[in-house]
C-alpha positions in Angstrom: 0.6 -33.8 -15.8 1.0 -33.5 -12.1 -2.6 -34.0 -11.1 -2.9 -30.5 -9.6 -3.6 -28.6 -12.9 -6.7 -26.7 -13.1 -9.6 -27.8 -15.4 -9.1 -24.6 -17.4 -5.3 -24.7 -17.7 -4.3 -24.9 -21.4 -1.7 -27.4 -22.4 1.8 -26.1 -22.3 3.1 -28.0 -25.3 2.0 -30.3 -28.0 3.2 -33.2 -25.9 0.9 -32.2 -23.0 -2.0 -31.9 -25.4 -1.3 -35.4 -26.8 -1.0 -36.9 -23.3 -4.3 -35.3 -22.3 -6.0 -36.6 -25.4 -4.6 -40.1 -24.7 -5.7 -40.0 -21.1 -9.2 -39.0 -22.1 -9.3 -41.9 -24.7 -8.1 -44.3 -22.0 -10.8 -43.1 -19.6 -13.5 -43.4 -22.2 -12.3 -46.9 -23.2 -12.3 -47.9 -19.5 -15.9 -46.6 -19.1 -17.0 -48.6 -22.2 -15.4 -51.8 -21.0 -16.9 -51.4 -17.6 -20.3 -50.8 -19.2 -20.1 -53.9 -21.3 -19.0 -56.0 -18.4 -21.9 -54.5 -16.3 -24.4 -55.1 -19.1 -23.3 -58.7 -19.3 -23.3 -59.4 -15.5 -26.5 -57.5 -14.7 -28.8 -57.7 -17.7 -31.8 -56.7 -15.7 -30.2 -53.3 -14.9 -29.2 -52.6 -18.5 -31.0 -49.2 -18.6 -29.4 -47.9 -15.5 -26.0 -49.0 -16.8 -26.7 -47.4 -20.1 -27.7 -44.1 -18.4 -24.5 -44.1 -16.3 -22.4 -44.8 -19.4 -24.1 -41.9 -21.3 -23.5 -39.6 -18.3 -19.8 -40.6 -18.0 -19.3 -40.2 -21.7 -21.0 -36.8 -21.7 -18.8 -35.7 -18.7 -15.7 -36.8 -20.6 -16.8 -35.1 -23.8 -17.5 -31.9 -21.8 -14.1 -32.0 -20.2 -12.4 -32.5 -23.6 -14.4 -29.6 -25.0 -13.4 -27.3 -22.1 -9.8 -28.3 -22.5 -9.9 -27.6 -26.2 -11.5 -24.2 -25.6 -8.9 -23.4 -23.0 -6.1 -24.3 -25.5 -7.8 -22.3 -28.3 -8.3 -19.2 -26.1 -5.3 -18.8 -23.8 -6.4 -15.3 -22.8 -8.3 -16.8 -19.9 -6.2 -15.5 -17.1 -6.1 -14.8 -13.4 -9.2 -13.4 -11.8 -9.2 -10.6 -9.3 -9.5 -13.1 -6.6 -6.3 -14.9 -7.8 -4.5 -11.6 -8.0 -5.6 -10.6 -4.5 -4.2 -13.9 -3.1 -0.9 -13.5 -4.9 2.0 -12.6 -2.7 3.3 -9.1 -3.6 7.0 -8.4 -3.7 8.2 -6.6 -0.7 9.8 -3.2 -1.2 13.6 -3.1 -0.8 14.5 -1.5 2.5 17.8 0.3 2.4 19.7 1.0 5.5 18.9 4.4 7.1 22.2 6.2 6.5 23.0 4.7 3.1 21.6 7.5 1.1 23.5 10.1 3.2 26.7 8.2 2.5 26.0 7.9 -1.2 25.2 11.6 -1.3 28.4 12.5 0.5 30.5 10.4 -1.9 28.7 11.8 -4.9 29.2 15.4 -3.8 32.7 14.8 -2.4 34.1 13.9 -5.7 33.0 17.1 -7.4 34.0 19.9 -5.0 36.8 20.2 -2.4 34.5 21.9 0.1 32.0 19.0 -0.1 34.8 16.5 0.3 36.0 18.4 3.3 32.6 18.9 4.9 30.7 15.7 3.9 33.2 13.0 3.0 36.1 13.6 5.3 34.0 13.3 8.5 32.8 9.8 7.4 36.4 8.8 6.8 37.4 10.2 10.1 34.6 8.3 11.8 35.7 5.0 10.2 39.4 5.6 11.1 38.4 6.6 14.6 36.3 3.4 15.1 39.2 1.3 13.8 41.8 3.0 16.1 39.5 2.7 19.1 38.7 -0.9 18.5 42.4 -1.9 17.9 44.3 0.3 20.2 41.8 1.8 22.7 42.4 5.4 21.5 40.9 7.1 18.5 42.0 10.1 16.5 42.5 12.0 19.7 45.8 10.1 20.2 49.0 12.0 19.3 49.3 12.6 15.6 52.5 10.6 15.2 50.9 7.5 16.7 47.8 7.8 14.5 50.0 8.3 11.4 52.0 5.3 12.3 48.9 3.1 12.7 46.9 4.3 9.7 49.7 4.9 7.2 50.5 8.0 5.2 47.7 7.8 2.7 44.8 7.4 5.2 46.5 10.0 7.5 46.4 12.6 4.7 42.6 12.0 4.3 41.7 12.2 8.0 44.3 14.6 9.5 43.0 17.8 11.1 43.1 20.7 8.6 41.4 23.9 7.6 38.8 24.3 4.9 40.2 24.3 1.4 41.0 27.8 0.1 39.5 27.0 -3.3 36.1 25.6 -2.4 35.3 24.8 -6.0 38.4 22.8 -6.7 37.9 19.1 -7.6 37.1 16.9 -4.7 38.3 13.4 -3.9 38.6 11.0 -6.8 36.7 7.7 -6.4 39.9 5.8 -6.9 41.5 7.6 -4.0 38.4 7.0 -1.8 38.4 3.3 -2.8 42.1 3.0 -2.0 41.6 4.6 1.4 38.7 2.4 2.3 40.7 -0.7 1.1 43.6 0.3 3.4 41.1 0.7 6.3 39.6 -2.7 5.7 43.0 -4.3 5.5 44.0 -2.6 8.8 40.8 -4.0 10.4 41.7 -7.6 9.4 45.0 -7.5 11.1 
């Protein structure tokens, strides 16, 4: 018991219930001893002491009764006020272009035309950014230089080319895309 529990919180376990019952008994015994000591020290105020004892005993009995009811009926829950003050989870905000990239990857794996029109420009943009950052010139450099810096596998994905003749042919495999992106990441680390 941490002292911050609500009056209406039900006990979480039998151990909590036993501790609460024990604490109530200790409080009632303390009130009784205090009453007897007060009765003995101040016999002329015996009625006031008796009234105070009855009031404290009634308050302890009422608290015990409320705790027992709370344990027996755990359906007492949060009020609308409690729910209004509860912090709501914030919606997950995805980066602006992430859905476009996901869509390009999804479509690019199914059709050669989508791989050429949607996925290839993204790969060219990544390769161009890498070349510009590392060497000061992007894909506009001579093709031999670009091929030497990027490697054959990445060059095949980003080299200038015409639209595929068979537009409905299978697109780029996810494994191939993952390999190209891994190569670009490794080149970036150099």
